C-alpha positions as CSV (number, residue, x, y, z in Angstrom):
1,M,20.1,-18.1,0.0
2,S,16.5,-19.2,-1.2
3,S,13.6,-16.7,-1.6
4,D,12.2,-18.6,1.0
5,A,14.7,-18.2,3.3
6,A,15.3,-14.4,2.3
7,R,11.8,-13.4,3.2
8,A,11.9,-15.4,6.3
9,R,14.9,-13.3,7.2
10,L,13.2,-10.1,6.3
11,V,10.3,-11.0,8.4
12,E,12.4,-11.5,11.6
13,R,14.3,-8.4,11.1
14,L,10.8,-6.4,10.5
15,R,9.8,-8.1,13.9
16,E,12.8,-6.8,15.7
17,R,12.5,-3.3,14.2
18,L,8.4,-2.9,14.4
19,D,5.7,-2.8,16.7
20,V,3.1,-4.3,14.3
21,D,0.6,-7.1,14.6
22,E,1.8,-10.6,13.6
23,A,-0.9,-11.0,11.2
24,V,0.8,-7.9,9.2
25,L,4.5,-9.9,9.5
26,A,3.0,-13.3,8.4
27,A,1.5,-11.1,5.3
28,I,4.8,-10.0,4.5
29,G,6.1,-13.7,4.9
30,S,3.7,-14.6,2.6
31,V,4.0,-12.7,-0.4
32,P,7.0,-13.6,-3.0
33,R,8.3,-10.0,-3.0
34,H,11.0,-10.9,-6.1
35,E,8.0,-11.7,-8.2
36,F,7.0,-7.8,-8.0
37,V,10.5,-6.3,-8.9
38,P,12.4,-6.4,-12.3
39,D,14.9,-8.9,-13.2
40,A,17.7,-6.6,-12.8
41,T,17.0,-5.8,-9.1
42,V,15.4,-9.2,-7.9
43,E,18.8,-10.1,-5.8
44,R,17.7,-7.2,-3.7
45,A,14.1,-8.1,-3.5
46,Y,14.2,-9.0,0.2
47,A,16.4,-6.0,1.3
48,D,14.4,-3.5,3.3
49,R,14.6,-0.7,0.9
50,P,12.3,0.7,-2.1
51,L,13.5,-0.5,-5.4
52,P,13.0,1.2,-8.9
53,I,9.8,-0.8,-10.7
54,G,10.0,1.5,-14.0
55,A,8.1,4.6,-15.0
56,D,10.0,6.5,-12.2
57,Q,8.1,4.7,-9.6
58,T,9.4,2.3,-7.0
59,I,8.2,-0.5,-4.9
60,S,8.0,0.6,-1.1
61,A,10.4,-0.4,1.3
62,P,9.0,-3.4,3.5
63,H,9.0,-1.9,6.7
64,M,6.8,1.0,5.3
65,V,4.4,-1.4,3.9
66,A,4.1,-3.1,7.2
67,L,3.7,-0.1,8.9
68,M,0.9,1.3,6.9
69,A,-0.8,-2.2,6.7
70,D,-0.8,-2.1,10.6
71,L,-2.2,1.2,10.6
72,I,-5.2,0.5,8.4
73,D,-6.1,-2.2,10.9
74,V,-8.2,-4.2,8.7
75,S,-10.0,-7.6,9.1
76,E,-11.1,-10.6,7.0
77,G,-13.8,-9.5,4.6
78,D,-13.0,-5.6,4.8
79,R,-13.2,-3.7,1.6
80,V,-10.1,-1.6,1.0
81,L,-9.1,1.5,-1.2
82,E,-5.6,1.7,-2.4
83,I,-4.1,4.4,-4.4
84,G,-1.0,3.8,-6.4
85,T,-0.9,0.4,-7.4
86,G,2.8,0.2,-8.7
87,C,3.4,-3.0,-9.3
88,G,1.0,-4.7,-6.9
89,Y,3.0,-5.7,-4.0
90,H,1.5,-3.6,-1.4
91,A,-2.0,-4.6,-2.5
92,A,-1.1,-8.4,-2.3
93,V,0.3,-7.8,1.2
94,V,-3.1,-6.3,2.1
95,A,-5.0,-8.8,0.4
96,E,-3.4,-11.5,2.5
97,L,-4.8,-9.7,5.6
98,L,-8.4,-9.7,4.0
99,G,-8.6,-13.5,3.2
100,K,-10.8,-14.7,0.7
101,S,-14.0,-12.7,1.2
102,G,-12.0,-9.4,1.1
103,A,-11.1,-7.2,-1.7
104,V,-8.7,-4.4,-2.5
105,Y,-9.6,-1.9,-5.2
106,S,-6.7,-0.3,-6.6
107,V,-6.3,2.5,-8.8
108,E,-3.0,3.3,-10.8
109,Y,-2.4,6.5,-12.7
110,V,0.3,4.9,-15.1
111,A,-1.5,2.5,-17.2
112,E,1.5,0.7,-18.3
113,L,2.0,-0.2,-14.5
114,A,-1.7,-0.9,-14.0
115,A,-1.6,-3.7,-16.7
116,A,1.5,-5.1,-15.6
117,A,0.1,-5.4,-11.8
118,R,-3.0,-6.8,-13.2
119,R,-1.3,-9.5,-14.9
120,R,1.2,-10.3,-12.3
121,L,-1.6,-10.3,-9.2
122,D,-3.8,-12.9,-11.7
123,R,-0.7,-15.0,-12.3
124,L,0.0,-15.1,-8.6
125,G,-3.6,-16.0,-7.6
126,Y,-4.5,-12.6,-5.9
127,D,-8.1,-12.7,-7.4
128,A,-9.2,-10.3,-4.7
129,V,-7.2,-7.2,-5.9
130,H,-9.0,-5.2,-8.8
131,V,-7.1,-2.7,-10.5
132,R,-8.1,0.2,-12.7
133,V,-6.5,3.0,-14.3
134,G,-7.3,6.2,-13.4
135,D,-6.6,9.6,-11.3
136,G,-6.2,8.5,-7.8
137,R,-7.3,11.7,-6.3
138,D,-11.0,10.8,-7.6
139,G,-10.7,7.2,-5.3
140,W,-12.9,4.6,-6.8
141,S,-16.6,5.5,-5.8
142,D,-18.1,2.4,-7.3
143,H,-17.2,0.0,-4.5
144,A,-17.5,2.6,-1.7
145,P,-18.0,2.7,1.1
146,Y,-14.7,1.4,2.1
147,D,-13.4,0.2,5.5
148,A,-10.1,1.3,5.0
149,A,-7.8,3.4,2.3
150,Y,-4.5,4.2,1.9
151,L,-2.2,6.2,-0.3
152,T,1.2,4.3,-1.6
153,C,2.5,7.5,-2.8
154,A,3.2,10.8,-1.2
155,A,0.3,13.3,-1.2
156,A,1.8,16.7,-1.5
157,D,-1.1,18.6,-0.3
158,G,-2.9,16.4,1.8
159,I,-5.3,13.2,1.4
160,P,-7.8,14.2,-1.3
161,E,-11.4,14.7,0.1
162,A,-12.8,12.1,-2.3
163,I,-10.8,9.3,-0.5
164,V,-12.1,10.3,2.8
165,D,-15.6,10.7,1.7
166,Q,-15.6,7.0,0.3
167,T,-14.5,5.6,3.6
168,R,-17.0,4.6,6.1
169,V,-17.4,6.5,9.3
170,G,-14.8,4.6,11.8
171,G,-12.7,3.8,8.6
172,R,-8.9,4.5,8.7
173,V,-7.1,6.3,6.0
174,V,-3.4,6.2,5.9
175,A,-0.9,8.1,4.0
176,P,2.3,9.7,3.7
177,V,1.5,13.5,3.4
178,G,3.8,16.3,2.5
179,R,6.2,17.4,-0.2
180,R,9.6,16.1,-0.9
181,G,11.8,16.0,2.5
182,R,9.1,17.2,4.6
183,Q,6.8,14.1,4.7
184,E,4.9,12.5,7.8
185,L,2.9,9.4,7.7
186,V,-0.5,10.4,8.8
187,R,-3.8,8.5,9.9
188,L,-7.3,9.8,9.7
189,V,-10.1,8.1,11.6
190,V,-13.2,9.1,9.6
191,R,-16.2,10.3,12.2
192,R,-19.6,11.4,11.4
193,H,-18.7,14.8,11.6
194,G,-15.2,14.9,10.4
195,T,-12.0,13.1,11.2
196,D,-9.5,12.3,13.7
197,R,-5.7,13.0,12.5
198,E,-2.9,10.9,14.0
199,R,0.8,11.4,13.1
200,H,3.1,8.6,12.9
201,G,6.5,10.2,12.2
202,G,8.3,11.5,9.3
203,V,8.7,9.2,6.2
204,R,10.6,9.5,2.7
205,F,8.6,8.5,-0.1
206,V,8.7,9.3,-3.8
207,P,6.1,12.0,-4.3
208,M,3.5,11.3,-7.1
209,I,0.3,13.3,-6.4
210,D,0.4,16.9,-7.2
211,D,4.2,17.5,-6.1
212,E,5.7,20.7,-8.1
213,G,9.0,19.6,-6.3
């Protein structure tokens, strides 16, 4: 099966499984996931499952990328903060939703992953995704305020305050929160005097922020 056919089949499976905006499914259908996984796993690139990408990290399952992309509820031209670049796949999906006038600012703790993601995204034409190496708990204040923010990895002790502070009033922050085996997907809507918190069910992520096991 060609990569185009495999990607189209993945989108159909996600459409059956998830209640997400069609624009999100179109974004998933536009991003060549096989370009973001190591050669050893390329044959499984369009399976709806996480895959290893090196440095003890994974590329998230497509259904989780789609669900999170739907929850941040972005529009063309928005500025979005991503914590955890990984291989760059999630950022590419979000960039598809933002159009040419939007931008994703992504922070990755592992320097080798950041460098590889930057090269990959540049090669594939995702110029609107900007990557830097750093501690994601600090966010990326240079480009704040953001219209939305999300963490691709589990925040063991809750969403860092810096990320919420760098998101505009009315903006959304989405993240898996909790320690291994007890994680839930959380969406915060930033208000002038605090946040509204929504829970969207249990999830399983590889914890990467402050997880002592």
